[in-house]
Backbone atoms as SQL, in Angstrom:
CREATE TABLE atoms (id INTEGER PRIMARY KEY, chain TEXT, resi INTEGER, resn TEXT, atom TEXT, x REAL, y REAL, z REAL);
INSERT INTO atoms VALUES
  (1, 'A', 1, 'MET', 'N', 55.177, 15.213, -7.277),
  (2, 'A', 1, 'MET', 'CA', 54.446, 14.920, -6.084),
  (3, 'A', 1, 'MET', 'C', 53.235, 15.832, -5.931),
  (4, 'A', 2, 'ILE', 'N', 53.433, 17.103, -6.274),
  (5, 'A', 2, 'ILE', 'CA', 52.340, 18.054, -6.155),
  (6, 'A', 2, 'ILE', 'C', 51.206, 17.664, -7.117),
  (7, 'A', 3, 'ARG', 'N', 51.565, 17.202, -8.309),
  (8, 'A', 3, 'ARG', 'CA', 50.539, 16.779, -9.272),
  (9, 'A', 3, 'ARG', 'C', 49.732, 15.605, -8.723),
  (10, 'A', 4, 'LEU', 'N', 50.384, 14.660, -8.125),
  (11, 'A', 4, 'LEU', 'CA', 49.703, 13.495, -7.566),
  (12, 'A', 4, 'LEU', 'C', 48.769, 13.919, -6.444),
  (13, 'A', 5, 'ASN', 'N', 49.235, 14.830, -5.606),
  (14, 'A', 5, 'ASN', 'CA', 48.389, 15.345, -4.531),
  (15, 'A', 5, 'ASN', 'C', 47.168, 16.069, -5.098),
  (16, 'A', 6, 'LEU', 'N', 47.375, 16.855, -6.158),
  (17, 'A', 6, 'LEU', 'CA', 46.276, 17.583, -6.790),
  (18, 'A', 6, 'LEU', 'C', 45.265, 16.605, -7.399),
  (19, 'A', 7, 'VAL', 'N', 45.747, 15.586, -8.062),
  (20, 'A', 7, 'VAL', 'CA', 44.857, 14.584, -8.673),
  (21, 'A', 7, 'VAL', 'C', 44.076, 13.861, -7.591),
  (22, 'A', 8, 'LEU', 'N', 44.762, 13.497, -6.515),
  (23, 'A', 8, 'LEU', 'CA', 44.083, 12.828, -5.421),
  (24, 'A', 8, 'LEU', 'C', 43.051, 13.731, -4.749),
  (25, 'A', 9, 'LEU', 'N', 43.373, 15.016, -4.601),
  (26, 'A', 9, 'LEU', 'CA', 42.445, 15.981, -4.016),
  (27, 'A', 9, 'LEU', 'C', 41.203, 16.123, -4.882),
  (28, 'A', 10, 'VAL', 'N', 41.400, 16.212, -6.179),
  (29, 'A', 10, 'VAL', 'CA', 40.264, 16.314, -7.105),
  (30, 'A', 10, 'VAL', 'C', 39.425, 15.037, -7.039),
  (31, 'A', 11, 'ALA', 'N', 40.074, 13.892, -6.956),
  (32, 'A', 11, 'ALA', 'CA', 39.360, 12.628, -6.871),
  (33, 'A', 11, 'ALA', 'C', 38.562, 12.550, -5.576),
  (34, 'A', 12, 'VAL', 'N', 39.121, 12.982, -4.464),
  (35, 'A', 12, 'VAL', 'CA', 38.406, 12.967, -3.179),
  (36, 'A', 12, 'VAL', 'C', 37.233, 13.932, -3.224),
  (37, 'A', 13, 'MET', 'N', 37.435, 15.118, -3.808),
  (38, 'A', 13, 'MET', 'CA', 36.346, 16.105, -3.909),
  (39, 'A', 13, 'MET', 'C', 35.215, 15.567, -4.793),
  (40, 'A', 14, 'ALA', 'N', 35.564, 14.963, -5.915),
  (41, 'A', 14, 'ALA', 'CA', 34.552, 14.404, -6.817),
  (42, 'A', 14, 'ALA', 'C', 33.792, 13.274, -6.112),
  (43, 'A', 15, 'SER', 'N', 34.508, 12.457, -5.378),
  (44, 'A', 15, 'SER', 'CA', 33.877, 11.372, -4.642),
  (45, 'A', 15, 'SER', 'C', 32.932, 11.923, -3.580),
  (46, 'A', 16, 'ALA', 'N', 33.347, 12.967, -2.883),
  (47, 'A', 16, 'ALA', 'CA', 32.512, 13.575, -1.843),
  (48, 'A', 16, 'ALA', 'C', 31.248, 14.174, -2.448),
  (49, 'A', 17, 'VAL', 'N', 31.391, 14.871, -3.573),
  (50, 'A', 17, 'VAL', 'CA', 30.222, 15.460, -4.239),
  (51, 'A', 17, 'VAL', 'C', 29.276, 14.357, -4.703),
  (52, 'A', 18, 'TYR', 'N', 29.815, 13.295, -5.257),
  (53, 'A', 18, 'TYR', 'CA', 28.990, 12.165, -5.707),
  (54, 'A', 18, 'TYR', 'C', 28.269, 11.526, -4.521),
  (55, 'A', 19, 'LEU', 'N', 28.969, 11.353, -3.394),
  (56, 'A', 19, 'LEU', 'CA', 28.382, 10.763, -2.197),
  (57, 'A', 19, 'LEU', 'C', 27.230, 11.625, -1.673),
  (58, 'A', 20, 'VAL', 'N', 27.416, 12.921, -1.647),
  (59, 'A', 20, 'VAL', 'CA', 26.347, 13.825, -1.197),
  (60, 'A', 20, 'VAL', 'C', 25.135, 13.708, -2.119),
  (61, 'A', 21, 'GLY', 'N', 25.374, 13.647, -3.406),
  (62, 'A', 21, 'GLY', 'CA', 24.266, 13.504, -4.364),
  (63, 'A', 21, 'GLY', 'C', 23.507, 12.194, -4.180),
  (64, 'A', 22, 'VAL', 'N', 24.234, 11.117, -3.969),
  (65, 'A', 22, 'VAL', 'CA', 23.599, 9.813, -3.778),
  (66, 'A', 22, 'VAL', 'C', 22.792, 9.800, -2.483),
  (67, 'A', 23, 'GLN', 'N', 23.319, 10.381, -1.424),
  (68, 'A', 23, 'GLN', 'CA', 22.583, 10.445, -0.160),
  (69, 'A', 23, 'GLN', 'C', 21.309, 11.275, -0.309),
  (70, 'A', 24, 'TYR', 'N', 21.409, 12.384, -0.997),
  (71, 'A', 24, 'TYR', 'CA', 20.235, 13.237, -1.223),
  (72, 'A', 24, 'TYR', 'C', 19.164, 12.465, -1.997),
  (73, 'A', 25, 'GLU', 'N', 19.567, 11.785, -3.052),
  (74, 'A', 25, 'GLU', 'CA', 18.620, 11.016, -3.875),
  (75, 'A', 25, 'GLU', 'C', 18.004, 9.888, -3.052),
  (76, 'A', 26, 'SER', 'N', 18.816, 9.253, -2.207),
  (77, 'A', 26, 'SER', 'CA', 18.315, 8.181, -1.353),
  (78, 'A', 26, 'SER', 'C', 17.256, 8.708, -0.388),
  (79, 'A', 27, 'ARG', 'N', 17.495, 9.827, 0.217),
  (80, 'A', 27, 'ARG', 'CA', 16.518, 10.420, 1.143),
  (81, 'A', 27, 'ARG', 'C', 15.246, 10.820, 0.404),
  (82, 'A', 28, 'ARG', 'N', 15.382, 11.360, -0.796),
  (83, 'A', 28, 'ARG', 'CA', 14.215, 11.768, -1.584),
  (84, 'A', 28, 'ARG', 'C', 13.353, 10.555, -1.942),
  (85, 'A', 29, 'VAL', 'N', 13.999, 9.476, -2.358),
  (86, 'A', 29, 'VAL', 'CA', 13.269, 8.258, -2.723),
  (87, 'A', 29, 'VAL', 'C', 12.604, 7.651, -1.489),
  (88, 'A', 30, 'PHE', 'N', 13.288, 7.664, -0.347),
  (89, 'A', 30, 'PHE', 'CA', 12.698, 7.139, 0.883),
  (90, 'A', 30, 'PHE', 'C', 11.470, 7.948, 1.276),
  (91, 'A', 31, 'THR', 'N', 11.536, 9.263, 1.133),
  (92, 'A', 31, 'THR', 'CA', 10.391, 10.120, 1.447),
  (93, 'A', 31, 'THR', 'C', 9.218, 9.801, 0.532),
  (94, 'A', 32, 'GLU', 'N', 9.473, 9.616, -0.750),
  (95, 'A', 32, 'GLU', 'CA', 8.409, 9.249, -1.688),
  (96, 'A', 32, 'GLU', 'C', 7.794, 7.901, -1.321),
  (97, 'A', 33, 'LEU', 'N', 8.627, 6.957, -0.938),
  (98, 'A', 33, 'LEU', 'CA', 8.144, 5.636, -0.530),
  (99, 'A', 33, 'LEU', 'C', 7.253, 5.742, 0.696),
  (100, 'A', 34, 'ASP', 'N', 7.657, 6.545, 1.658),
  (101, 'A', 34, 'ASP', 'CA', 6.855, 6.734, 2.868),
  (102, 'A', 34, 'ASP', 'C', 5.507, 7.372, 2.530),
  (103, 'A', 35, 'LYS', 'N', 5.514, 8.354, 1.648),
  (104, 'A', 35, 'LYS', 'CA', 4.255, 8.979, 1.230),
  (105, 'A', 35, 'LYS', 'C', 3.361, 7.974, 0.503),
  (106, 'A', 36, 'ALA', 'N', 3.946, 7.153, -0.329),
  (107, 'A', 36, 'ALA', 'CA', 3.174, 6.145, -1.057),
  (108, 'A', 36, 'ALA', 'C', 2.569, 5.129, -0.097),
  (109, 'A', 37, 'ARG', 'N', 3.312, 4.719, 0.910),
  (110, 'A', 37, 'ARG', 'CA', 2.780, 3.781, 1.903),
  (111, 'A', 37, 'ARG', 'C', 1.626, 4.411, 2.680),
  (112, 'A', 38, 'SER', 'N', 1.771, 5.676, 3.043),
  (113, 'A', 38, 'SER', 'CA', 0.697, 6.370, 3.757),
  (114, 'A', 38, 'SER', 'C', -0.556, 6.452, 2.881),
  (115, 'A', 39, 'GLU', 'N', -0.371, 6.763, 1.628),
  (116, 'A', 39, 'GLU', 'CA', -1.506, 6.841, 0.696),
  (117, 'A', 39, 'GLU', 'C', -2.144, 5.469, 0.527),
  (118, 'A', 40, 'ALA', 'N', -1.345, 4.420, 0.483),
  (119, 'A', 40, 'ALA', 'CA', -1.891, 3.063, 0.347),
  (120, 'A', 40, 'ALA', 'C', -2.723, 2.704, 1.576),
  (121, 'A', 41, 'ARG', 'N', -2.246, 3.048, 2.765),
  (122, 'A', 41, 'ARG', 'CA', -3.014, 2.789, 3.986),
  (123, 'A', 41, 'ARG', 'C', -4.325, 3.557, 3.978),
  (124, 'A', 42, 'ARG', 'N', -4.268, 4.814, 3.541),
  (125, 'A', 42, 'ARG', 'CA', -5.478, 5.636, 3.481),
  (126, 'A', 42, 'ARG', 'C', -6.483, 5.035, 2.498),
  (127, 'A', 43, 'LEU', 'N', -5.997, 4.597, 1.342),
  (128, 'A', 43, 'LEU', 'CA', -6.889, 4.005, 0.344),
  (129, 'A', 43, 'LEU', 'C', -7.481, 2.681, 0.821),
  (130, 'A', 44, 'GLU', 'N', -6.698, 1.893, 1.548),
  (131, 'A', 44, 'GLU', 'CA', -7.224, 0.639, 2.097),
  (132, 'A', 44, 'GLU', 'C', -8.341, 0.909, 3.091),
  (133, 'A', 45, 'MET', 'N', -8.158, 1.892, 3.955),
  (134, 'A', 45, 'MET', 'CA', -9.202, 2.231, 4.922),
  (135, 'A', 45, 'MET', 'C', -10.446, 2.753, 4.204),
  (136, 'A', 46, 'GLU', 'N', -10.255, 3.571, 3.193),
  (137, 'A', 46, 'GLU', 'CA', -11.388, 4.087, 2.410),
  (138, 'A', 46, 'GLU', 'C', -12.127, 2.949, 1.715),
  (139, 'A', 47, 'TYR', 'N', -11.384, 1.995, 1.179),
  (140, 'A', 47, 'TYR', 'CA', -12.000, 0.840, 0.509),
  (141, 'A', 47, 'TYR', 'C', -12.829, 0.024, 1.496),
  (142, 'A', 48, 'GLU', 'N', -12.278, -0.228, 2.676),
  (143, 'A', 48, 'GLU', 'CA', -13.014, -0.977, 3.687),
  (144, 'A', 48, 'GLU', 'C', -14.272, -0.236, 4.101),
  (145, 'A', 49, 'ARG', 'N', -14.181, 1.080, 4.262),
  (146, 'A', 49, 'ARG', 'CA', -15.349, 1.879, 4.628),
  (147, 'A', 49, 'ARG', 'C', -16.418, 1.798, 3.549),
  (148, 'A', 50, 'LEU', 'N', -15.997, 1.885, 2.302),
  (149, 'A', 50, 'LEU', 'CA', -16.947, 1.799, 1.197),
  (150, 'A', 50, 'LEU', 'C', -17.584, 0.418, 1.101),
  (151, 'A', 51, 'GLN', 'N', -16.820, -0.630, 1.403),
  (152, 'A', 51, 'GLN', 'CA', -17.389, -1.981, 1.383),
  (153, 'A', 51, 'GLN', 'C', -18.470, -2.121, 2.454),
  (154, 'A', 52, 'VAL', 'N', -18.208, -1.588, 3.637),
  (155, 'A', 52, 'VAL', 'CA', -19.206, -1.642, 4.717),
  (156, 'A', 52, 'VAL', 'C', -20.449, -0.856, 4.301),
  (157, 'A', 53, 'GLU', 'N', -20.244, 0.316, 3.733),
  (158, 'A', 53, 'GLU', 'CA', -21.372, 1.137, 3.284),
  (159, 'A', 53, 'GLU', 'C', -22.161, 0.432, 2.181),
  (160, 'A', 54, 'LYS', 'N', -21.466, -0.220, 1.278),
  (161, 'A', 54, 'LYS', 'CA', -22.130, -0.947, 0.185),
  (162, 'A', 54, 'LYS', 'C', -22.989, -2.077, 0.742),
  (163, 'A', 55, 'ARG', 'N', -22.447, -2.821, 1.702),
  (164, 'A', 55, 'ARG', 'CA', -23.236, -3.905, 2.308),
  (165, 'A', 55, 'ARG', 'C', -24.470, -3.351, 2.999),
  (166, 'A', 56, 'GLY', 'N', -24.332, -2.185, 3.618),
  (167, 'A', 56, 'GLY', 'CA', -25.482, -1.567, 4.285),
  (168, 'A', 56, 'GLY', 'C', -26.527, -1.089, 3.305),
  (169, 'A', 57, 'GLN', 'N', -26.108, -0.623, 2.153),
  (170, 'A', 57, 'GLN', 'CA', -27.041, -0.107, 1.151),
  (171, 'A', 57, 'GLN', 'C', -27.762, -1.212, 0.400),
  (172, 'A', 58, 'ALA', 'N', -27.203, -2.403, 0.359),
  (173, 'A', 58, 'ALA', 'CA', -27.754, -3.473, -0.472),
  (174, 'A', 58, 'ALA', 'C', -28.598, -4.471, 0.317),
  (175, 'A', 59, 'THR', 'N', -29.111, -4.076, 1.472),
  (176, 'A', 59, 'THR', 'CA', -29.949, -5.002, 2.220),
  (177, 'A', 59, 'THR', 'C', -31.262, -5.217, 1.477),
  (178, 'A', 60, 'PRO', 'N', -31.825, -6.407, 1.552),
  (179, 'A', 60, 'PRO', 'CA', -33.079, -6.679, 0.828),
  (180, 'A', 60, 'PRO', 'C', -34.210, -5.735, 1.215),
  (181, 'A', 61, 'ALA', 'N', -34.320, -5.398, 2.488),
  (182, 'A', 61, 'ALA', 'CA', -35.393, -4.498, 2.915),
  (183, 'A', 61, 'ALA', 'C', -35.239, -3.120, 2.277),
  (184, 'A', 62, 'ARG', 'N', -34.032, -2.625, 2.216),
  (185, 'A', 62, 'ARG', 'CA', -33.803, -1.296, 1.615),
  (186, 'A', 62, 'ARG', 'C', -34.086, -1.324, 0.120),
  (187, 'A', 63, 'VAL', 'N', -33.665, -2.377, -0.557),
  (188, 'A', 63, 'VAL', 'CA', -33.912, -2.488, -1.996),
  (189, 'A', 63, 'VAL', 'C', -35.414, -2.545, -2.260),
  (190, 'A', 64, 'GLU', 'N', -36.144, -3.312, -1.458),
  (191, 'A', 64, 'GLU', 'CA', -37.591, -3.402, -1.636),
  (192, 'A', 64, 'GLU', 'C', -38.259, -2.057, -1.385),
  (193, 'A', 65, 'LYS', 'N', -37.819, -1.350, -0.358),
  (194, 'A', 65, 'LYS', 'CA', -38.387, -0.033, -0.048),
  (195, 'A', 65, 'LYS', 'C', -38.159, 0.939, -1.203),
  (196, 'A', 66, 'LEU', 'N', -36.944, 0.965, -1.734),
  (197, 'A', 66, 'LEU', 'CA', -36.654, 1.856, -2.864),
  (198, 'A', 66, 'LEU', 'C', -37.462, 1.470, -4.100),
  (199, 'A', 67, 'ALA', 'N', -37.643, 0.181, -4.329),
  (200, 'A', 67, 'ALA', 'CA', -38.423, -0.261, -5.483),
  (201, 'A', 67, 'ALA', 'C', -39.863, 0.208, -5.365),
  (202, 'A', 68, 'ARG', 'N', -40.407, 0.145, -4.168),
  (203, 'A', 68, 'ARG', 'CA', -41.794, 0.594, -3.973),
  (204, 'A', 68, 'ARG', 'C', -41.918, 2.104, -4.082),
  (205, 'A', 69, 'GLU', 'N', -41.023, 2.835, -3.421),
  (206, 'A', 69, 'GLU', 'CA', -41.152, 4.289, -3.342),
  (207, 'A', 69, 'GLU', 'C', -40.703, 5.000, -4.614),
  (208, 'A', 70, 'LYS', 'N', -39.526, 4.703, -5.084),
  (209, 'A', 70, 'LYS', 'CA', -38.976, 5.465, -6.215),
  (210, 'A', 70, 'LYS', 'C', -39.421, 4.928, -7.570),
  (211, 'A', 71, 'LEU', 'N', -39.562, 3.627, -7.686),
  (212, 'A', 71, 'LEU', 'CA', -39.898, 3.036, -8.984),
  (213, 'A', 71, 'LEU', 'C', -41.369, 2.635, -9.082),
  (214, 'A', 72, 'GLN', 'N', -42.130, 2.841, -8.005),
  (215, 'A', 72, 'GLN', 'CA', -43.538, 2.461, -7.948),
  (216, 'A', 72, 'GLN', 'C', -43.749, 1.005, -8.386),
  (217, 'A', 73, 'MET', 'N', -42.895, 0.141, -7.934),
  (218, 'A', 73, 'MET', 'CA', -43.017, -1.281, -8.257),
  (219, 'A', 73, 'MET', 'C', -43.883, -1.951, -7.201),
  (220, 'A', 74, 'ARG', 'N', -44.509, -3.047, -7.573),
  (221, 'A', 74, 'ARG', 'CA', -45.314, -3.812, -6.627),
  (222, 'A', 74, 'ARG', 'C', -45.107, -5.282, -6.909),
  (223, 'A', 75, 'GLN', 'N', -45.504, -6.100, -5.960),
  (224, 'A', 75, 'GLN', 'CA', -45.327, -7.532, -6.132),
  (225, 'A', 75, 'GLN', 'C', -46.339, -8.051, -7.148),
  (226, 'A', 76, 'ALA', 'N', -45.921, -9.037, -7.904),
  (227, 'A', 76, 'ALA', 'CA', -46.808, -9.633, -8.891),
  (228, 'A', 76, 'ALA', 'C', -47.821, -10.534, -8.186),
  (229, 'A', 77, 'THR', 'N', -49.064, -10.382, -8.577),
  (230, 'A', 77, 'THR', 'CA', -50.138, -11.230, -8.046),
  (231, 'A', 77, 'THR', 'C', -50.836, -11.890, -9.224),
  (232, 'A', 78, 'PRO', 'N', -51.584, -12.962, -8.987),
  (233, 'A', 78, 'PRO', 'CA', -52.293, -13.602, -10.097),
  (234, 'A', 78, 'PRO', 'C', -53.285, -12.658, -10.787),
  (235, 'A', 79, 'ALA', 'N', -53.797, -11.665, -10.074),
  (236, 'A', 79, 'ALA', 'CA', -54.773, -10.750, -10.664),
  (237, 'A', 79, 'ALA', 'C', -54.145, -9.848, -11.729),
  (238, 'A', 80, 'ILE', 'N', -52.843, -9.541, -11.582),
  (239, 'A', 80, 'ILE', 'CA', -52.212, -8.634, -12.556),
  (240, 'A', 80, 'ILE', 'C', -51.228, -9.349, -13.465),
  (241, 'A', 81, 'THR', 'N', -51.205, -10.669, -13.397),
  (242, 'A', 81, 'THR', 'CA', -50.268, -11.453, -14.193),
  (243, 'A', 81, 'THR', 'C', -50.931, -11.900, -15.477),
  (244, 'A', 82, 'THR', 'N', -50.260, -11.691, -16.580),
  (245, 'A', 82, 'THR', 'CA', -50.737, -12.161, -17.875),
  (246, 'A', 82, 'THR', 'C', -49.823, -13.281, -18.328),
  (247, 'A', 83, 'TYR', 'N', -50.400, -14.409, -18.661),
  (248, 'A', 83, 'TYR', 'CA', -49.623, -15.560, -19.098),
  (249, 'A', 83, 'TYR', 'C', -49.648, -15.631, -20.615),
  (250, 'A', 84, 'VAL', 'N', -48.545, -15.844, -21.232),
  (251, 'A', 84, 'VAL', 'CA', -48.426, -15.960, -22.676),
  (252, 'A', 84, 'VAL', 'C', -48.111, -17.407, -22.986),
  (253, 'A', 85, 'THR', 'N', -48.889, -17.972, -23.868),
  (254, 'A', 85, 'THR', 'CA', -48.637, -19.359, -24.237),
  (255, 'A', 85, 'THR', 'C', -47.916, -19.381, -25.566),
  (256, 'A', 86, 'TYR', 'N', -47.125, -20.381, -25.734),
  (257, 'A', 86, 'TYR', 'CA', -46.362, -20.527, -26.966),
  (258, 'A', 86, 'TYR', 'C', -46.753, -21.842, -27.599),
  (259, 'A', 87, 'SER', 'N', -47.104, -21.782, -28.859),
  (260, 'A', 87, 'SER', 'CA', -47.435, -23.025, -29.563),
  (261, 'A', 87, 'SER', 'C', -46.443, -23.194, -30.690),
  (262, 'A', 88, 'THR', 'N', -46.082, -24.427, -30.961),
  (263, 'A', 88, 'THR', 'CA', -45.125, -24.690, -32.038),
  (264, 'A', 88, 'THR', 'C', -45.830, -24.588, -33.370),
  (265, 'A', 89, 'PRO', 'N', -45.177, -24.015, -34.358),
  (266, 'A', 89, 'PRO', 'CA', -45.829, -23.872, -35.671),
  (267, 'A', 89, 'PRO', 'C', -46.019, -25.242, -36.330),
  (268, 'A', 90, 'THR', 'N', -47.105, -25.352, -37.053),
  (269, 'A', 90, 'THR', 'CA', -47.369, -26.584, -37.807),
  (270, 'A', 90, 'THR', 'C', -46.813, -26.428, -39.196),
  (271, 'A', 91, 'ALA', 'N', -46.879, -27.490, -40.004),
  (272, 'A', 91, 'ALA', 'CA', -46.320, -27.456, -41.356),
  (273, 'A', 91, 'ALA', 'C', -47.019, -26.419, -42.220),
  (274, 'A', 92, 'GLY', 'N', -48.316, -26.208, -42.040),
  (275, 'A', 92, 'GLY', 'CA', -49.047, -25.227, -42.829),
  (276, 'A', 92, 'GLY', 'C', -48.726, -23.801, -42.457),
  (277, 'A', 93, 'ASP', 'N', -48.180, -23.591, -41.251),
  (278, 'A', 93, 'ASP', 'CA', -47.861, -22.229, -40.794),
  (279, 'A', 93, 'ASP', 'C', -46.463, -21.804, -41.179),
  (280, 'A', 94, 'ALA', 'N', -45.762, -22.615, -41.936),
  (281, 'A', 94, 'ALA', 'CA', -44.359, -22.338, -42.249),
  (282, 'A', 94, 'ALA', 'C', -44.223, -21.190, -43.235),
  (283, 'A', 95, 'THR', 'N', -45.197, -20.914, -44.067),
  (284, 'A', 95, 'THR', 'CA', -45.093, -19.823, -45.032),
  (285, 'A', 95, 'THR', 'C', -45.753, -18.582, -44.474),
  (286, 'A', 96, 'PRO', 'N', -45.376, -17.420, -44.933),
  (287, 'A', 96, 'PRO', 'CA', -45.996, -16.194, -44.446),
  (288, 'A', 96, 'PRO', 'C', -47.496, -16.212, -44.756),
  (289, 'A', 97, 'GLY', 'N', -48.275, -15.757, -43.793),
  (290, 'A', 97, 'GLY', 'CA', -49.702, -15.714, -43.967),
  (291, 'A', 97, 'GLY', 'C', -50.373, -17.031, -43.619),
  (292, 'A', 98, 'GLY', 'N', -49.633, -18.062, -43.341),
  (293, 'A', 98, 'GLY', 'CA', -50.168, -19.340, -42.958),
  (294, 'A', 98, 'GLY', 'C', -50.705, -20.173, -44.126),
  (295, 'A', 99, 'LYS', 'N', -50.462, -19.742, -45.340),
  (296, 'A', 99, 'LYS', 'CA', -50.956, -20.465, -46.511),
  (297, 'A', 99, 'LYS', 'C', -49.796, -21.176, -47.179),
  (298, 'A', 100, 'PRO', 'N', -50.060, -22.441, -47.659),
  (299, 'A', 100, 'PRO', 'CA', -48.969, -23.184, -48.334),
  (300, 'A', 100, 'PRO', 'C', -48.671, -22.647, -49.706);
């Protein structure tokens, strides 16, 4: 009888230790999950903020202003436009130098 009681006591103690370990691991995993959710919310807010900022930076007026100021670009006018014409080669132009 004493042996059975001892075996049962050891089994109850082992079960209790296992239960404590499982509860600890469960709490640790829940804490990690909560931290991950908080980080996800923070990243979503940061993404939305960056999207708003991107839309503000890409307005046509701002792009035109930067092109004029930083890149010294200007609008094309007929006075500064050079037109290149393309002509199709003839049979005599097929060899290098244009000679048959």
